[in-house]
N, C-alpha and C positions, 0 to 999 in steps of 0.2 A: 504494502500500500504506500504510494508515494505521499509528498507531502500534500501536492494540489490537491489530494483524492479524501487526504485528510481533514483540510481545511474547507471543503466542501461539506465534509457528514459534519465536525462541526457547528456549520452556519445551519443546516437544513433537520440538524437531531436536538433531542433533549438533551444530549450531553451536559453542558453545558450548568442547565437549573438542572438536573440530575447530581450530579457534585453538588452546586450549590446548598439544594434543599438538603444533604446529608452533612454537610461541612455545617452551616447554619444550625440544625438538627442535634448534633452531637457537641456541638460549642454550649448551647443553651440547656442543654443539661449537665453537662458538666460544671457551670459556672454560674448558670442565675437558681437551678433546681437544690436546695439544703438535701443532703444525703450522705451517706459514712465516707462518700467521696471524698467529702470536704474535708474531716476532722480524723483524729485518731494518728496512731502511728502507719494506717495504714491507705491515707488519704492521696489519690490519684498521683499528684505529684511529690511525692516522698521519697519513694525507692525507682528503680527503674524497669524495675519487676511488676510493680506493683500499680503504673503508671500505662504499662501494655498489660494487663491483665484488665484494670478496668477500659479503659478503650476496647475492648475486645468485649466486654461485660453489655457496649453500647450495641452491640450488635443482634440484642434481642428483639430490638424494633427497628434498628438501621436495616439489616439483610432483609425482611419483610418491602423495607420502603424497595431496595434497590431491587428485587424481583418484581414488584408493581412498576417499577419507572420502568424499569428493564422489557417489560412486557407492553407498555404505553408504545416506547419505541420500535418493539417491533409489527405493529397494527400501524407501521407509516404504509407500505405497501399497499396491503388490503386497503386499503381506507383510501386510498389514490385511486384504486380499479388500475393500477400502471403492472401489474403481474405481471400478465401475460405480453407485454410492449416488453419485458424489460427480460422475460425469459427467454426472446427472442433477439437477443441480443449477442453479439459474438466472446460478452465476458463473462468468464464462469460464473454459474453461482457461488462458488467457494469463496473466490473475489468481492462478490455484492455482501456474503455477509460479513465475512473476517472486518470489511469497513464498517459495516453499521457498527457488529459487537466492540469494536477496538475502541472507536470513538465514546462510549459511553463505559467501557469496563476503565480506559484509562482517566475520563475523568472522576467514576467513584472512587479507583485505586486511589489517586490524585489526592482526592479530600479526605480519603482518611490518613492519607501520608501527613497530611497538612496535621492536621488531629496531633498522630503523632508527634511530631518534630516541634508543634506548640508544648507540649506535654514536657515534652526532651529537655529543651530550651529552660522551662520552671524548675525539673529535676538539677538540671547543671546550675541554677542558679542558689537552690536550696544546697542542702548539708549532706546530700548523699555523698559518704564516700568509698561505698563500693562503686568501681566501675567493674561495668561487664557487656559480653553480648549476649548472654542467654536469653536476654527480652526478646532478642530480634524476629525470631521464628514465633513467638508468640503473635506478634506485628504483623509479619508477614504474611502469615496463614489468615490473617483478620483482613486482609487487603484484600490475599487473593480472592475471600469467600465473598465480598462487595462484587469483584466483577464476573467470578463468577456466579452467580442469583442473579445477574442481568442479564446474562448472556442464555443463561435457562430460562429468565421470562423471556424474551426476545421470543426465543424459539418455541417456547408452548403457543404464546401469544400468533407467531406465523401456522402453528399448525391448526389454532382454534380462533380465526380471524371476529372476534365479538366484543364489541363494548364492552361486556361484565367480564371478560377476562383478567383485565388488569386488578381492579378490585376483586376479582375473585382471588386469582393466585397471590397477593397481599394478605388478605386475609389465609390462606393457607396457611402460607407461610408464616405470618405471628403466629398461628396456632400452634403451629410445628414447634417455634421457638417456645412456646409457652408452656406449652408440655411436656419438651425435653430439657427445660432449665433446671439448672443444679441449681440447691442454693447449700450456705456454708453455715449451716448450725451444729454439725457433727463438727471432727477432730479434719478432718477433711470433704470438700465437698461434697453432696451426694445428690444424684435426684430421686423421682418417683420412679422412671423409668429405668428400665435396666441399664447398668454403666454402658456397654459397649453402643446401645442406641440412643443414648445420652449423648452422645459425643459426635453423635451428626451432627448433630449443631452445631454451629459455628460459634455464638456467645459461650461465657463462662458465668461463673460463680461468681459473685460478689467478693471483693477481697475482704479479708481477718485478718488473714496469717500470713505477713511479709515473705517470709524465709519459704513460703510455699512457692513448685513451679510446676508447671508440665512438663512431663518428662516426653522422651523424645518418640515412642512411639506413636501418643498422642498428635503429633508434628506430623508423624509420616502416614497415617493413619487417614486424618484428616484432608492432607495435601492429595493421595489419589480418591479419596472422595469427592474432593470438589475438581480434582482434574477432567472424573467422571460426568461431574455434572456440567464444566463449561464443555466438554468433546459433545453431551449431548444436545445442549445447545447450540452449537454452532451445526452440527449437522442437521437438526430440525431445520434451521435458517437455510439451508439448504436445500433441502428434500425439496421433490418435485413431485411426489406422490406417495400414497397409503402404504406402500411396502417401504419405500422410501423411510418413511416415518418412525414407521414400528421398528426398521432398521436400527434408526440414532437415537431408543431407549440404550442399547446395548452397552455404549462407555456407563452410562449412571451406574448400569446395574450392576455389571462387573466392579465397577470403583467400588459402588455402596458394599457386594458382596466383599470385597479382597480390603476393604474398609473396617468390617465387622470384626474379621478372620484378624488383623493385627492389631485394631482397639484394645484396651486394657478392659478387661471385666471388671477389675476390684480399682476401685475408686482410690485406693494406697497406694496402688499402682498407675496412675493417674494425675492426682498432686501427690509432687514428691518433694522432702525437704532439700532444699538448694544444698548441699552439703558447701559449697565455698564461701556463698552467704554467710551458712550459720558456724562458719571455722570461730574459734573464739581469740579473742587480740587481747593481750593481757595488759597490765602495769600494775608490778606486783603482784598481789592477790586479788587484784579487781579487773574481769575482765566483762567484754562484750563481743555481740557478733561483729563477723567483718560487715555484713550491712548498714550497722552503726557505729561501725568505727567512730564515728565523730563524735558519740556521747561519750566517748572513754578519757576524756581531758577533765570534763564535767562529775564524772562519775568516781573517777581514783582516788581524790582527796577525801570526800564525804564516806566513799565507802572504805578506806583506810582506818578512818576514823573511829567506824560505826564498828568493824571489827574489832577493835582494842577496846572499844567500850562492853561490847560485848563478852569480851574474853571477860571482864573485870566483876561482869554479872554473873556468869554463866559458866566459868574455869572452864572445864575440859571438855563440858559440854556443846560450846558454844562453834559456831560455824568457823571455818579456817580459810574461807573465799568466800569473793563477791561473783556468781553468776550468773549470765543471763540466761534466763531461758532461751531453750530452742525446740521443746518439746508442742507440738499442735495438741490443744485443744475444743472440745464441743462447748455447746454456749451450754453454759452450769454445770459444767463439769469440773469437778474436784482438780485442783492445779497439785502438784506434784512439791513433796516437804523435805528434801533430802537434810539428816541434820549436819553433815557437813560443809554443805554447802547453803550462802544469802541467796536466793534467789531472787533475779530483780526481772518485771515483765514490766517493757516500757507501755504498755498497754494501759494498766492498771493507773489510772487516772491520778490518783497519791503521788504518783513514781515520778509518773512526766508532769505535774504540775511542782517540782519541788528541788531546788538546788540549794548549791552554800547549805548553811547550818540548818536550817530547816529538809535540806535531804538527807543529814545527817541523822537528825530527830525520825525521819521517815524508815531509812534503815536499820536504824536501832529496835526500831518498834516492831517493824517485817521479823528481823532477824531474832526479837524473846520470842512473839507469838507467829509465826511464817500463817496467813489466809488459808482458810479448807475451801470457802467457795469464793472465784473468781469478782474481780472488778473490773470492767470497762467501761466503754461508751453503750455497751449491749446489757451488762449486768452490773445489779445493786452492791453485791456482796451482803455482809448480813452485816447489822450496825454493831452489834456486841462484837464484834471479832475486829472494827473499828475502833470501839472502845480498848476491847485490852491492851491493842495497840499504842494507844495515846497514853495510858496509864503504864506501861512496861518502861514505855521512851519516857516520859517524864518522872518517873523512879529513876534511870538509872540516868540521867539528865540533872538532878537535882532541881527539878522546878516542879511547876502546876502543868496538870496536862495540859492540853492543846487541842480543840477537833481537828482531823484530819483535812485538811482540801483535796478539793479532787473527786470526791464519793458523791455517792445520791442521796446520800445522808445529812440534812441540814447540823449546823454548829449546834440548836437547839436539841434534837434528836441527839445527839451525841451525848450532849452533855445530859439529858435527865438519865440518860447509862452507866457516866461515868460517875458523876456525882459521889450517889451514894457508897460505890465500889470502892471509890476513893477514900471517901472518909472514913470506913469503914476499915481499909485496910492499911490506909497510915497511924490507925490508934492503935497497930500491933508490935511489938519491938522491934526493932530492927534483926534480930536474926531470924524472925518468922518473915517478917518483909520476904529475904531474899527466899528462904527454903520457896515462901508461896510463888515468888516469881518464876523459880525453877519448875514448880509446878506447873505454873502458865505455860513453858516452855515444853514442859514433856507433852499439855494435853493440847497443845495447841500444832506440835508436829504432829503428833497422833490422829488428830481432826478429832478427834473424841467428848462430845460432849460440851457446853457453853466455854469457853476461855475463861470468861470473869467467877465464874464458879470458883476455878483454882485462888480466885485471891480472894474470896469470901469465904470458902469452906475448907479452902487449903487442900493439901496432895490427901488423893483418898490412899487410905491403907486397908 
């Protein structure tokens, strides 16, 4: 296809409008509609992988739009009633199909690429210290999905030339992505449909764990499926009769069959932990993941001070190092509490909102009474656990308890839990207080009962 033909197709087709629509809708969704892509550690411009996954997430409505717009383009010749005239020209049918499909697919791919570029610029402008190319296949498959969907829509509209075809295809594609949509409530995203079947949708789940990425078999299987889709669309555009149209379905069916064989059947083989991103980067006894290496400078000093204070309060039972957690978990699923490490989760608003001395206080509380029930932008945790951390940190630092910032529990609610326990606890002899602080730590690490009971009732005998 030469440049002259390409320029003519740009002017005659809806390609430019299709690309503009995809770009405008995607940016409006990301920039104007509040959602999890705006906040927390997994916002869409925080890391390279989260940026790529959030832009792929948009395909649950962008891909049906591309299919519908492609179908509109495919009706151009039937509407103009020039099909017989065009078939009588010496130009091969596949030339016309390539010119028609290429312009629209190119516009949609370019629009998606612009979205990714804008996200990449904002990632570079942020504090993402972990640079890698593992996110690139995620975005490349997403761009290819828009182009392939548009080409398939053109081919179907050419085979079924009706004004109802574009809206019917768009609605059908939207139902397809909705029914196969994955959710991130579990440790790894899952779908109500079988995992292999759900991966035929080009959209991905919303991003909650920044260390998770798509595995290589997913990229390969989805690429083959989309290649079959694009080949069927081109074949339908060039097909001249019913038999040729039936044969044109072969690439789609073959690509789907091969993809189903290659795509993982287990969600845990679909979304895997990026080992390089999860590698620990340490300064002394304080470690974070490589993906959040920029946070190490601000955590190292308070972390070392917290370990020193915990050693004085707990003796040999104190944690010996600070590590960022790397184990994916489901919503509401209890978090790990190893005795030897003070685990840090930057998704916990209490830790995310703290720095300097306040971070030291938060880490002391987390080391004394590690939480059993997680805190995040979707999980409130227990107010009694927040109260136990406030009391434990206050006792170690020799000050009055302060409410924790960054939880879903108000300062008033936390104070209502803290006040009676603190009064009863501080009335005890110093030796008894120390014993009950250790009992609090034991109860919290084992995640048994109300942690405040250990402070008011003492260790169970």
